[in-house]
ZADO-1210 file (C-alpha; in nm, 4 decimals, padded with zeros to 6 digits):
<atoms>
<atom x="01.6017" y="00.6975" z="-01.3842" code="MET" pos="1"/>
<atom x="01.2614" y="00.7576" z="-01.2257" code="TRP" pos="2"/>
<atom x="01.3922" y="00.7152" z="-00.8727" code="ARG" pos="3"/>
<atom x="01.6566" y="00.9824" z="-00.9323" code="SER" pos="4"/>
<atom x="01.3676" y="01.2274" z="-00.9829" code="ARG" pos="5"/>
<atom x="01.1471" y="01.0843" z="-00.7084" code="GLY" pos="6"/>
<atom x="00.8777" y="00.9637" z="-00.9513" code="TRP" pos="7"/>
<atom x="00.6325" y="00.6798" z="-00.8910" code="TRP" pos="8"/>
<atom x="00.3185" y="00.5414" z="-01.0544" code="THR" pos="9"/>
<atom x="00.0099" y="00.5385" z="-00.8299" code="ILE" pos="10"/>
<atom x="-00.2423" y="00.2571" z="-00.8761" code="ASP" pos="11"/>
<atom x="-00.5616" y="00.2536" z="-00.6717" code="LEU" pos="12"/>
<atom x="-00.7262" y="-00.0869" z="-00.6439" code="ILE" pos="13"/>
<atom x="-01.0733" y="-00.1057" z="-00.4919" code="ILE" pos="14"/>
<atom x="-01.3402" y="-00.3690" z="-00.4419" code="ALA" pos="15"/>
<atom x="-01.6445" y="-00.3278" z="-00.6643" code="ALA" pos="16"/>
<atom x="-01.9666" y="-00.5155" z="-00.7321" code="TYR" pos="17"/>
<atom x="-02.0954" y="-00.6106" z="-01.0748" code="GLN" pos="18"/>
<atom x="-02.4353" y="-00.6991" z="-00.9368" code="GLY" pos="19"/>
<atom x="-02.6218" y="-00.7437" z="-00.6123" code="ALA" pos="20"/>
<atom x="-02.5732" y="-01.1219" z="-00.6117" code="ASN" pos="21"/>
<atom x="-02.2155" y="-01.1333" z="-00.7396" code="GLU" pos="22"/>
<atom x="-01.8937" y="-01.1510" z="-00.5450" code="ASN" pos="23"/>
<atom x="-01.6673" y="-00.8521" z="-00.5061" code="ALA" pos="24"/>
<atom x="-01.4059" y="-00.8092" z="-00.7752" code="ARG" pos="25"/>
<atom x="-01.0948" y="-00.5959" z="-00.7931" code="ALA" pos="26"/>
<atom x="-01.1027" y="-00.2810" z="-01.0047" code="VAL" pos="27"/>
<atom x="-00.7672" y="-00.1175" z="-01.0748" code="SER" pos="28"/>
<atom x="-00.7007" y="00.2278" z="-01.2082" code="ARG" pos="29"/>
<atom x="-00.3768" y="00.4128" z="-01.2676" code="THR" pos="30"/>
<atom x="-00.4492" y="00.7421" z="-01.0961" code="LEU" pos="31"/>
<atom x="-00.1209" y="00.9095" z="-01.1856" code="THR" pos="32"/>
<atom x="00.1367" y="00.7502" z="-01.4189" code="PRO" pos="33"/>
<atom x="00.4102" y="00.9838" z="-01.2941" code="VAL" pos="34"/>
<atom x="00.3685" y="01.1119" z="-00.9386" code="ALA" pos="35"/>
<atom x="00.5899" y="01.2977" z="-00.6950" code="SER" pos="36"/>
<atom x="00.6255" y="01.2075" z="-00.3272" code="VAL" pos="37"/>
<atom x="00.4009" y="01.5017" z="-00.2366" code="ASP" pos="38"/>
<atom x="00.1284" y="01.3691" z="-00.4665" code="GLU" pos="39"/>
<atom x="00.1599" y="01.0255" z="-00.3104" code="ILE" pos="40"/>
<atom x="00.1062" y="01.1818" z="00.0321" code="ALA" pos="41"/>
<atom x="-00.2014" y="01.3632" z="-00.1014" code="LEU" pos="42"/>
<atom x="-00.3600" y="01.0427" z="-00.2316" code="PHE" pos="43"/>
<atom x="-00.2843" y="00.8603" z="00.0926" code="LEU" pos="44"/>
<atom x="-00.4661" y="01.1340" z="00.2830" code="ARG" pos="45"/>
<atom x="-00.7679" y="01.0622" z="00.0635" code="ALA" pos="46"/>
<atom x="-00.7818" y="00.6829" z="00.0885" code="VAL" pos="47"/>
<atom x="-00.6023" y="00.6088" z="00.4190" code="LEU" pos="48"/>
<atom x="-00.6414" y="00.9263" z="00.6258" code="PRO" pos="49"/>
<atom x="-00.5726" y="00.7660" z="00.9649" code="GLU" pos="50"/>
<atom x="-00.2395" y="00.6304" z="00.8449" code="PHE" pos="51"/>
<atom x="-00.1432" y="00.9364" z="00.6380" code="ALA" pos="52"/>
<atom x="-00.2037" y="01.1740" z="00.9285" code="GLU" pos="53"/>
<atom x="-00.0233" y="00.9623" z="01.1890" code="SER" pos="54"/>
<atom x="00.3134" y="01.0652" z="01.3318" code="SER" pos="55"/>
<atom x="00.4869" y="00.7638" z="01.1753" code="THR" pos="56"/>
<atom x="00.3449" y="00.7936" z="00.8221" code="ALA" pos="57"/>
<atom x="00.6356" y="00.9851" z="00.6682" code="GLN" pos="58"/>
<atom x="00.9075" y="00.7621" z="00.8126" code="SER" pos="59"/>
<atom x="00.7198" y="00.4468" z="00.7101" code="VAL" pos="60"/>
<atom x="00.6632" y="00.5790" z="00.3582" code="LEU" pos="61"/>
<atom x="01.0306" y="00.6766" z="00.3243" code="ASP" pos="62"/>
<atom x="01.1397" y="00.3310" z="00.4412" code="ALA" pos="63"/>
<atom x="00.8918" y="00.1645" z="00.2056" code="ALA" pos="64"/>
<atom x="01.0129" y="00.3566" z="-00.1000" code="MET" pos="65"/>
<atom x="01.3852" y="00.3850" z="-00.0272" code="HIS" pos="66"/>
<atom x="01.4707" y="00.1702" z="00.2753" code="GLY" pos="67"/>
<atom x="01.6463" y="-00.1621" z="00.3122" code="ARG" pos="68"/>
<atom x="01.6404" y="-00.4286" z="00.5794" code="GLY" pos="69"/>
<atom x="01.4837" y="-00.3154" z="00.9063" code="ALA" pos="70"/>
<atom x="01.4795" y="00.0551" z="00.8166" code="ASP" pos="71"/>
<atom x="01.1703" y="00.2335" z="00.9457" code="GLY" pos="72"/>
<atom x="01.0647" y="-00.0554" z="01.1698" code="GLY" pos="73"/>
<atom x="01.0072" y="-00.2991" z="00.8815" code="PHE" pos="74"/>
<atom x="01.0235" y="-00.6738" z="00.9301" code="LEU" pos="75"/>
<atom x="01.3188" y="-00.7645" z="00.7098" code="ALA" pos="76"/>
<atom x="01.3567" y="-01.0870" z="00.5138" code="ALA" pos="77"/>
<atom x="01.5397" y="-01.3677" z="00.6879" code="ALA" pos="78"/>
<atom x="01.9017" y="-01.4335" z="00.5925" code="ARG" pos="79"/>
<atom x="01.8046" y="-01.7523" z="00.4104" code="GLY" pos="80"/>
<atom x="01.5853" y="-01.5506" z="00.1723" code="GLY" pos="81"/>
<atom x="01.8939" y="-01.4217" z="-00.0056" code="ARG" pos="82"/>
<atom x="01.9210" y="-01.7524" z="-00.1926" code="ILE" pos="83"/>
<atom x="01.5775" y="-01.7081" z="-00.3544" code="PHE" pos="84"/>
<atom x="01.5998" y="-01.3339" z="-00.4216" code="SER" pos="85"/>
<atom x="01.9677" y="-01.2336" z="-00.4239" code="PRO" pos="86"/>
<atom x="01.9090" y="-00.8907" z="-00.5824" code="LEU" pos="87"/>
<atom x="01.5740" y="-00.7951" z="-00.4283" code="ALA" pos="88"/>
<atom x="01.6601" y="-00.9453" z="-00.0884" code="TYR" pos="89"/>
<atom x="01.7612" y="-00.6172" z="00.0835" code="PRO" pos="90"/>
<atom x="01.4306" y="-00.4576" z="-00.0237" code="ARG" pos="91"/>
<atom x="01.1985" y="-00.7352" z="00.0924" code="LEU" pos="92"/>
<atom x="01.0037" y="-00.6448" z="00.4027" code="GLY" pos="93"/>
<atom x="00.6695" y="-00.5828" z="00.5686" code="ALA" pos="94"/>
<atom x="00.5372" y="-00.3283" z="00.8165" code="TYR" pos="95"/>
<atom x="00.2251" y="-00.3376" z="01.0303" code="PHE" pos="96"/>
<atom x="00.0375" y="-00.0866" z="01.2378" code="GLN" pos="97"/>
<atom x="-00.3373" y="-00.0774" z="01.3145" code="PRO" pos="98"/>
<atom x="-00.4020" y="00.1692" z="01.0311" code="THR" pos="99"/>
<atom x="-00.1799" y="00.0200" z="00.7579" code="ALA" pos="100"/>
<atom x="-00.0191" y="-00.3021" z="00.6371" code="PHE" pos="101"/>
<atom x="00.2730" y="-00.2198" z="00.4081" code="VAL" pos="102"/>
<atom x="00.4890" y="-00.4488" z="00.1963" code="THR" pos="103"/>
<atom x="00.7826" y="-00.3602" z="-00.0262" code="ARG" pos="104"/>
<atom x="00.9526" y="-00.5659" z="-00.2951" code="SER" pos="105"/>
<atom x="01.1415" y="-00.5375" z="-00.6206" code="GLY" pos="106"/>
<atom x="01.4925" y="-00.4327" z="-00.7102" code="TRP" pos="107"/>
<atom x="01.5029" y="-00.2884" z="-01.0608" code="LEU" pos="108"/>
<atom x="01.1317" y="-00.2045" z="-01.0409" code="TYR" pos="109"/>
<atom x="01.0296" y="-00.1276" z="-00.6859" code="ARG" pos="110"/>
<atom x="00.6756" y="-00.1839" z="-00.5625" code="GLU" pos="111"/>
<atom x="00.5083" y="-00.0678" z="-00.2422" code="VAL" pos="112"/>
<atom x="00.1640" y="-00.1959" z="-00.1411" code="THR" pos="113"/>
<atom x="-00.0367" y="-00.0268" z="00.1334" code="ILE" pos="114"/>
<atom x="-00.3706" y="-00.1572" z="00.2599" code="ILE" pos="115"/>
<atom x="-00.5987" y="-00.0889" z="00.5555" code="ASP" pos="116"/>
<atom x="-00.5769" y="-00.4013" z="00.7799" code="PRO" pos="117"/>
<atom x="-00.9536" y="-00.3815" z="00.8258" code="ALA" pos="118"/>
<atom x="-00.9897" y="-00.4888" z="00.4597" code="HIS" pos="119"/>
<atom x="-00.7980" y="-00.8126" z="00.5127" code="VAL" pos="120"/>
<atom x="-01.0356" y="-01.1093" z="00.4786" code="GLN" pos="121"/>
<atom x="-00.7964" y="-01.3849" z="00.5767" code="GLY" pos="122"/>
<atom x="-00.4318" y="-01.4525" z="00.6591" code="VAL" pos="123"/>
<atom x="-00.2299" y="-01.7654" z="00.5852" code="THR" pos="124"/>
<atom x="00.1261" y="-01.8755" z="00.6517" code="ILE" pos="125"/>
<atom x="00.3126" y="-02.1041" z="00.4146" code="SER" pos="126"/>
<atom x="00.6569" y="-02.2603" z="00.4264" code="ALA" pos="127"/>
<atom x="00.8249" y="-02.5049" z="00.1899" code="GLY" pos="128"/>
<atom x="01.0859" y="-02.7630" z="00.2900" code="PRO" pos="129"/>
<atom x="01.3758" y="-02.5200" z="00.2513" code="PHE" pos="130"/>
<atom x="01.1823" y="-02.2474" z="00.4369" code="ASP" pos="131"/>
<atom x="01.1239" y="-02.4800" z="00.7311" code="ARG" pos="132"/>
<atom x="01.4889" y="-02.5807" z="00.7325" code="ARG" pos="133"/>
<atom x="01.5868" y="-02.2110" z="00.7593" code="CYS" pos="134"/>
<atom x="01.3008" y="-02.1200" z="00.9996" code="ALA" pos="135"/>
<atom x="01.1374" y="-01.8961" z="00.7377" code="MET" pos="136"/>
<atom x="00.7767" y="-01.8473" z="00.6269" code="ALA" pos="137"/>
<atom x="00.5637" y="-01.6368" z="00.3924" code="ASP" pos="138"/>
<atom x="00.2587" y="-01.4427" z="00.5126" code="VAL" pos="139"/>
<atom x="-00.0273" y="-01.4043" z="00.2662" code="THR" pos="140"/>
<atom x="-00.3063" y="-01.1548" z="00.3358" code="ALA" pos="141"/>
<atom x="-00.6240" y="-01.2067" z="00.1332" code="HIS" pos="142"/>
<atom x="-00.8304" y="-00.8942" z="00.0667" code="ALA" pos="143"/>
<atom x="-01.1751" y="-00.8229" z="-00.0779" code="VAL" pos="144"/>
<atom x="-01.1804" y="-00.9070" z="-00.4463" code="GLY" pos="145"/>
<atom x="-00.8063" y="-00.9739" z="-00.4501" code="GLY" pos="146"/>
<atom x="-00.7015" y="-00.6130" z="-00.4107" code="LEU" pos="147"/>
<atom x="-00.3672" y="-00.6342" z="-00.5903" code="THR" pos="148"/>
<atom x="-00.2376" y="-00.7446" z="-00.9254" code="SER" pos="149"/>
<atom x="-00.1243" y="-01.0667" z="-00.7580" code="ARG" pos="150"/>
<atom x="-00.4619" y="-01.1139" z="-00.5887" code="GLY" pos="151"/>
<atom x="-00.3003" y="-01.1101" z="-00.2428" code="VAL" pos="152"/>
<atom x="-00.0662" y="-00.9026" z="-00.0296" code="ILE" pos="153"/>
<atom x="00.2465" y="-01.1109" z="00.0212" code="LEU" pos="154"/>
<atom x="00.5304" y="-01.0761" z="00.2705" code="ALA" pos="155"/>
<atom x="00.7995" y="-01.3263" z="00.1719" code="THR" pos="156"/>
<atom x="01.0962" y="-01.4960" z="00.3403" code="HIS" pos="157"/>
<atom x="01.0259" y="-01.3638" z="00.6902" code="LEU" pos="158"/>
<atom x="01.1744" y="-01.5163" z="01.0019" code="ASN" pos="159"/>
<atom x="00.9300" y="-01.7761" z="01.1294" code="GLU" pos="160"/>
<atom x="00.8711" y="-01.5922" z="01.4581" code="ALA" pos="161"/>
<atom x="00.8088" y="-01.2629" z="01.2730" code="ASP" pos="162"/>
<atom x="00.5690" y="-01.4366" z="01.0333" code="ALA" pos="163"/>
<atom x="00.3564" y="-01.5821" z="01.3127" code="PHE" pos="164"/>
<atom x="00.3510" y="-01.2500" z="01.5003" code="ALA" pos="165"/>
<atom x="00.2458" y="-01.0655" z="01.1828" code="LEU" pos="166"/>
<atom x="-00.0305" y="-01.3183" z="01.1124" code="ARG" pos="167"/>
<atom x="-00.1633" y="-01.2787" z="01.4679" code="THR" pos="168"/>
<atom x="-00.1690" y="-00.8996" z="01.4406" code="GLN" pos="169"/>
<atom x="-00.3376" y="-00.8985" z="01.1003" code="LEU" pos="170"/>
<atom x="-00.5993" y="-01.1546" z="01.2020" code="ALA" pos="171"/>
<atom x="-00.6818" y="-00.9682" z="01.5223" code="ALA" pos="172"/>
<atom x="-00.7306" y="-00.6332" z="01.3513" code="HIS" pos="173"/>
<atom x="-00.9216" y="-00.7849" z="01.0594" code="ALA" pos="174"/>
<atom x="-01.1825" y="-00.9103" z="01.3094" code="ARG" pos="175"/>
<atom x="-01.2280" y="-00.5732" z="01.4767" code="VAL" pos="176"/>
<atom x="-01.5325" y="-00.3883" z="01.3439" code="SER" pos="177"/>
<atom x="-01.4256" y="-00.0624" z="01.1851" code="ARG" pos="178"/>
<atom x="-01.5927" y="00.2740" z="01.2161" code="ASP" pos="179"/>
<atom x="-01.6633" y="00.3717" z="00.8551" code="LEU" pos="180"/>
<atom x="-01.7173" y="00.7248" z="00.7386" code="GLU" pos="181"/>
<atom x="-02.0648" y="00.8019" z="00.6146" code="ALA" pos="182"/>
<atom x="-02.0641" y="00.8535" z="00.2339" code="PRO" pos="183"/>
<atom x="-02.1746" y="01.2164" z="00.2652" code="ALA" pos="184"/>
<atom x="-01.8968" y="01.2897" z="00.5136" code="LYS" pos="185"/>
<atom x="-01.6366" y="01.1203" z="00.2895" code="TRP" pos="186"/>
<atom x="-01.7500" y="01.3199" z="-00.0166" code="ARG" pos="187"/>
<atom x="-01.7250" y="01.6421" z="00.1810" code="GLU" pos="188"/>
<atom x="-01.3738" y="01.5541" z="00.2988" code="ARG" pos="189"/>
<atom x="-01.2669" y="01.4758" z="-00.0596" code="MET" pos="190"/>
<atom x="-01.4129" y="01.8047" z="-00.1838" code="ARG" pos="191"/>
<atom x="-01.2269" y="02.0010" z="00.0841" code="ASN" pos="192"/>
<atom x="-00.9034" y="01.8109" z="00.0184" code="LEU" pos="193"/>
<atom x="-00.9261" y="01.8778" z="-00.3555" code="ALA" pos="194"/>
<atom x="-00.9979" y="02.2479" z="-00.2993" code="ASP" pos="195"/>
<atom x="-00.7096" y="02.2901" z="-00.0561" code="VAL" pos="196"/>
<atom x="-00.4643" y="02.1281" z="-00.2973" code="ASN" pos="197"/>
<atom x="-00.5885" y="02.3026" z="-00.6127" code="ALA" pos="198"/>
<atom x="-00.2986" y="02.5035" z="-00.7604" code="PRO" pos="199"/>
<atom x="-00.2853" y="02.8806" z="-00.7447" code="ARG" pos="200"/>
<atom x="-00.0029" y="02.9096" z="-00.9963" code="SER" pos="201"/>
<atom x="00.1878" y="02.6435" z="-01.1873" code="ALA" pos="202"/>
<atom x="00.3500" y="02.5768" z="-01.5214" code="VAL" pos="203"/>
<atom x="00.1011" y="02.4318" z="-01.7692" code="ALA" pos="204"/>
<atom x="00.1430" y="02.0714" z="-01.8821" code="ALA" pos="205"/>
<atom x="00.1298" y="01.9805" z="-02.2531" code="PRO" pos="206"/>
<atom x="-00.2441" y="01.9150" z="-02.2402" code="ASP" pos="207"/>
<atom x="-00.3078" y="02.2595" z="-02.0980" code="GLY" pos="208"/>
<atom x="-00.3617" y="02.1389" z="-01.7418" code="ALA" pos="209"/>
<atom x="-00.1173" y="02.1311" z="-01.4535" code="THR" pos="210"/>
<atom x="-00.0109" y="01.8173" z="-01.2704" code="ARG" pos="211"/>
<atom x="-00.1575" y="01.9624" z="-00.9515" code="GLU" pos="212"/>
<atom x="-00.4870" y="02.0286" z="-01.1287" code="THR" pos="213"/>
<atom x="-00.5008" y="01.6660" z="-01.2368" code="LYS" pos="214"/>
<atom x="-00.4473" y="01.5524" z="-00.8778" code="VAL" pos="215"/>
<atom x="-00.7315" y="01.7741" z="-00.7566" code="ALA" pos="216"/>
<atom x="-00.9503" y="01.6595" z="-01.0445" code="GLY" pos="217"/>
<atom x="-00.8940" y="01.2929" z="-00.9614" code="ASP" pos="218"/>
<atom x="-00.9920" y="01.3581" z="-00.6019" code="LEU" pos="219"/>
<atom x="-01.3144" y="01.5284" z="-00.7127" code="ARG" pos="220"/>
<atom x="-01.3902" y="01.2412" z="-00.9476" code="GLU" pos="221"/>
<atom x="-01.3824" y="00.9945" z="-00.6573" code="TRP" pos="222"/>
<atom x="-01.6824" y="01.1747" z="-00.5104" code="GLN" pos="223"/>
</atoms>
C-alpha cells in the first residue's frame, strides 16, 4: 500500500560517543515516518552530498527502491541464492561507488541501506558449505558503532567473484583518508539547504505544520 503512493520511512543512524573514553555507539532516529521520494533526495543531499549530487544518484536510488536483479548496475544475488530467499531473491543486491555503498533487501517490506564507504571500518567475506558448493559468498561491512539495526551492512548470496571484487573495493576506499567538511561549513550548508526547501505554500498537516516544514525543521535541528 505504501509503495503504491511512493512512501518510505527514513531512519538516520549515526555514530555517537557517550564519553571521551567510551567506544562509539549507534544512535538511530526516525527522521520522517512517511516520506516521499523528493524528501528522500533532500535528506541524502544533507548527509551524503557527493553521492546525492552525482549524475548516477537518481538511477541508483530508483534501482535500490524499485529495481530487481542487475537493474541500475547492482550486483545481483547468485542463482543459488533463490533457495534461501525464494521471495526476496529478485530484490537482493548491492551497489558500490566511491561515494556510496548501497544494499537492498526485503520483499513484503523493502529496505535500502546507504552508507559512505569512508565510514566502513572492516570488510569480511563468509561462505557456508552450500555457498561454497554454489560459488557464492556474503560480504559484511562493519561500520562505526554498528550503523544499522543489524549492526552491519550485509550483501548476501553474491557470486563469489563479485563478492571478492566488492570486498576489495570497499577495503581500498575505507583506507583512503577522507576530506571532511569543517563543522562551521557543514552547519552553513544545512542552513542554506533548509531555507531553500522551506515551503512557500502548502496544505497544513493535522498538527498545523506542513510536511515540507517538518523536513526543513529536521535539517535545521541537525545543526
